[in-house]
FIRORO-492313 format. One record per residue: residue in three letters; x negated, y negated, z negated of N, C-alpha, C in turn. Coordinates in steps of 0.2 Angstrom, whole numbers, plus 5000, padded with zeros to 4 digits. Example, Ala and Ser with C-alpha at 12.3 -4.5 7.8 and 13.67 -1.06 7.14 Angstrom:
Ala493450284961493850224961493450164961Ser493650114965493250054964493650004961
This chain:
Lys530143304439530743264437531343314436Leu531643304430532243334428532843314433Arg533143364436533643354440534343374437Gly534343404432535043424429534943464423Leu535443484420535443524414536043574415Leu535843634412536343694412536343714405Ile536943704401536943714394537543764393Gly537243824390537743874389537943884382Asp538443894379538643894373538343844368Gly538343784370537943734367538343714361Trp538043694355538343674349538243594350Ile538743564354538643504356539143454352Asp539643474350540143434346540443464341Pro540243464335540443504329541243484328Ile541443434329542143414328542543454332Ser542443454339542843494344542743574342Leu542143594340542143664338542543684332Tyr542443644327542843664320543643654322Asn543843604326544543604327544743654332Ser544343684335544543744340544643804337Tyr544343824331544243894328544943924327Leu545343884323546043914321546543924327Pro546543864332547043874337546843934342Tyr546143934343545843984347545944054344Ala545944064338546044124334546744154335Ile547244104334547944114334548044134342Ala547844104347548044114354547744184356Asn547144204353546944274354547144324349Asn547644314345547844364340547344384335Leu546944344333546444354328546744334321Val547144284321547544264315548244254317Lys548744274312549444264313549644194309Asn550044164312550344094309550544104302Asp550944164301551244164294550844204289Ser550144214290549744254286549444214280Glu549144254275548744214270548144184273Leu547844214278547244194281547344124284Tyr547944124288548144054291548144004285Thr548544014280548543974275547943954272Asn547443994271546743984268546343944273Ile546443954279546043914284546343844285Thr546943834285547243774285547043724279Gln546943754273546743724267545943704268Ile545543744271544843734273544843674278Val545343674283545343624288545543554285Ala545943554280546043494277545543464273Ala545143504270544543484266544043464270Trp543843494276543343474280543443414284Arg544043404285544243334289544143274284Gln544243284278543943234273543243224273Ile542843274273542143274273541943234280Leu542243254285542043224292542243154293Ser542743134289542943064289542443014287Arg541943044282541443004280540843004284Gln540643064287540043064291540043134295Val539843124301539843194305539043204307Asn538843264304538143284306538243344311Val537743374313537743424318538043494315Phe537843504308538043564305538343544298Val538943564297539243554290539443624288Ser539143644283539243714280539943734278Gln540243674275540943684272541443694279Cys541243664285541743674290541543734293Tyr540943764294540743824296541043884293Tyr541243874287541643924283542243944286Ile542543904291543143924294542943984299Leu542443984303542244034307542144094303His541844094297541644154293542344184290Gln542844144289543444164287543844204293Ile543744184299544044214305543644284306Met543044274306542544334308542644384303Asn542644374296542744424292543444454289Asn543944404291544544424289545044424294Gly544844414301545344414307545544484308Ile546044484313546344554315545844584319Ile545744644317545244684321545544744324Lys545444764330545844814333545444874331Glu545844924328545544984325545145024330Gln545345024337545045064341544345044343Asp544244974342543544954343543044964338Val543244974332542744984327542845044322Gly543345074323543545134318543745114312Asn543345114306543545084300543545014300Thr544144984299544144914299543944874293Glu543944914287543744884281543044864281Asp542644904285541844884285541744854291Ser542144814295542044784301542244714301Cys542044674306542144604307542244594314Ile542444534316542544514323541844494326Asn541644514332541044494335541144424338Val540744374335540844304337540644294344Tyr540244334347540144324354540544354359Asp540944404357541444434361542044454357Ile542544424356543144434351543444504353Arg543344524359543644594361543344654357Leu542744634355542344694351542244674344Gly542244734340542144724333541444734331Ala541244724325540544734324540544764316Lys540044794314539944814307539744754303Lys540044754297539944694293539244674292Thr538744724292538044704291537844664298Met538144674303537944644310538344584312Cys538844564308539244504309538844444311Gly539044424317538644364320537944374322Ser537744434322537044444325536944494330Asn537544524333537544564338537844534344Gly537444504349537644464354537844504360Pro537944484366538144514372537644574374Ser537944624377537544674379536944654384Glu537144604388536644574393535944554390Leu535944544383535344524380534744564381Glu534844624382534244674383533944654390Tyr534344634395534044604401533644544401Val533944494397533644434396533044444392Ser533044484387532444504383531844524387Ala532044574392531544604396531244554401Tyr531744504403531444454408530944404404Leu531244374399530844324395530144354393Asn530144414391529544444389529044474395Arg529244464401528744474406528244434406Gln527644454408527044414407527044354412Asp527244364418527344304423527744254421Val528344274418528744224415528444184409Met528244224405527844184399527344144401Ser526944164406526444124409526644054412Ser527244064416527544004419527843954415Ile527943974409528243924404527743914398His527143934400526543914395526643944388Ile526744014388526844054382526244104382Asp525844104377525344154376525744214373Gly525744274378526144334376525844364369Lys525244354368524944384362525244354356Lys525444284356525644254350526444254349Ser526844264354527544264354527844304359Glu528444344356528844384360529544354359Trp529944354364530644324364531044384361Arg531444364355531944404353532544364351Ala533144394352533744354351533844354343Phe534244304341534444304334533944314329Thr533344274330532844274325533044224320Arg533144244314533444204308532944144307Leu532344154307531844104305531944044311Ile532044054317532044014322532843974321Phe533344014320533943984318533943934313Thr533643954307533643904302533243844303Ser532643864307532243804308532543754312Phe532943774317533243724322533943694320Arg534143724314534843704312534743634307Ala534743584310534643514308535243484305Phe535243504298535943484294536143414295Asn535643364295535743294294535643264301Ser535543294306535543264313536243244316Arg536243194320536843174323536943224328Pro537643244330537743284335537543264342Ser537343314346537143294353537643264357Ile538243264356538843234360538643164361His538343124356538143064356537543044362Leu537243094364536743084369537043094376Leu537643124376537843144383538043084387Pro538343034385538542974390537842954393Asp537342944390536742914393536442974398Leu536443034395536143084400536543094406Leu537243094405537743104411537643044416Ser537442984414537342934419536742944423Lys536242984421535642994424535643064428Ile535943114425535843184428536543224427Pro536643264432537243314432537043364426Ile537643384422537543424417538143474418Val537943544418538443594418538543634412Phe539143634409539243674403539543734404Tyr539443784401539743854402539843884395Asn540343924394540543954388540844024390Gly540744074386541044134387541744134386Glu542144164390542944174389543144194382Tyr542644244380542844284373542444264367Asp542044214369541544184363541944144358Leu541944164352542244124347541844074344Ile541144084343540744034339540643974343Cys540543974349540543914354541043924359Asn541643924358542143944362542343884367His542643914373542743864379543243814377Trp543743824372544243774370543843714367Ala543343724364542943664361542643624366Ala542343664371541943624376542443584381Glu543043614382543543584386543843524383Asn543743514376544043454372543543404370Met542943414372542343364370542543304373
């Protein structure tokens, strides 16, 4: 019997997420109010609000573009990455930079421990995974694209019923941009 859920960095409510990106970026000094980037993002926000006024799906690529603008054009601390022209903001830890080829795909350093744990034979056996067929790897593009259900309703619509039956704990990293805690707090 399911007794509860623990959801970390969940893509639960796209409206809360999209609404949080610019204020979170400003509060964390990734975007300046009087910058060209700020102006560009506010124009994108106006456009996506029109899109979302018609229908809200779990993933709207035009809205997700806000994240890409911040990630690729936001203020990067030079000491974190060296050459800032070839760098971007690490969406999983805004205190860190990333090389442009790795933008959005280099997660927390703790993933090496998660990978080691999830690939242990006893763990795979306990969750009924044949180790010969599958090995857990973070940021697998095929899995990401397979589970990105463009036309699905956001899971926030499931929460009232779930919460009436089981406790749910949500957690988000303090320095996570992609699923930041501001969005979770405003769902």
